[in-house]
N, C-alpha and C positions, 0 to 999 in steps of 0.2 A: 402046856406052856412051852415045852421044848419044840413042839411042832410049829407053834406060832413064831418062835425065834428063827427056826430053820427056814420057814417060808418067807419071813421078812428078809433074811439074808439072800435067798434065791432071787426074789423079786428085785432087790437092790442090785445084785450082780447083773441081772438082765437089763435093768434100767441104765446102769453104767455102760454096758455093751451098746445099747441103743444110742446113747449120747455120743459115744466115741464114733459109732457108725455115721451118725448125722454130721459130725464134724469132718469126717473123711469123704463124704459124698462129693465135694468139689474136686477131690484129687483123682476121681475116675475120669477117663476120657470123655469129652463132651459128646462125641458121636455115639458112644455107647449109652450115655445117660439120656440123650434125646430118644434113642431107640427104645429104651426100657420105659421111659416116662410116658411115651405115647400109649403103651400097652397097659401099664400098671399104675401110673401116677405116683411114683415111688416117694418123691419128696413130701407130698402132702400126707400120704399114709404114714410115713415115718414120724412126722411131726405130731400127728394125732395119737399115734401109739405111744410116743414119748410122754405126752401130756397125761394120758390115762394111766400109764405104768408108774409115772412119778406120783400121781394122786394115790394109787393103790399102795405104793411103797410107803408114803407118808402116813397113810391111815393104819397100815400094819404096824409101823414103828410106834405110833401114838398108842394104839391098843396094847402093844407089848409093854411099853413103859408104864402105862396106867396100871396094868396088872402087876408089874414088877414092883412099882412103888407102893401100892396099897395092899399087896399080898392077898388078892381076892381068890 
């Protein structure tokens, strides 16, 4: 139970970091962003990773609270 709680906190922290990173992407110089996006397509990859990380985060918290509430 403690491992599930700890992993939910870690994934949540990573998710918050990714969301903050996504909001700060427009603050980087446009020349640098165009150069990086040609090679890695950073904006799309960031969006996809945020979606799946948020999904994993929500699933972990639901499982944790399910076990916490019903004491299985």
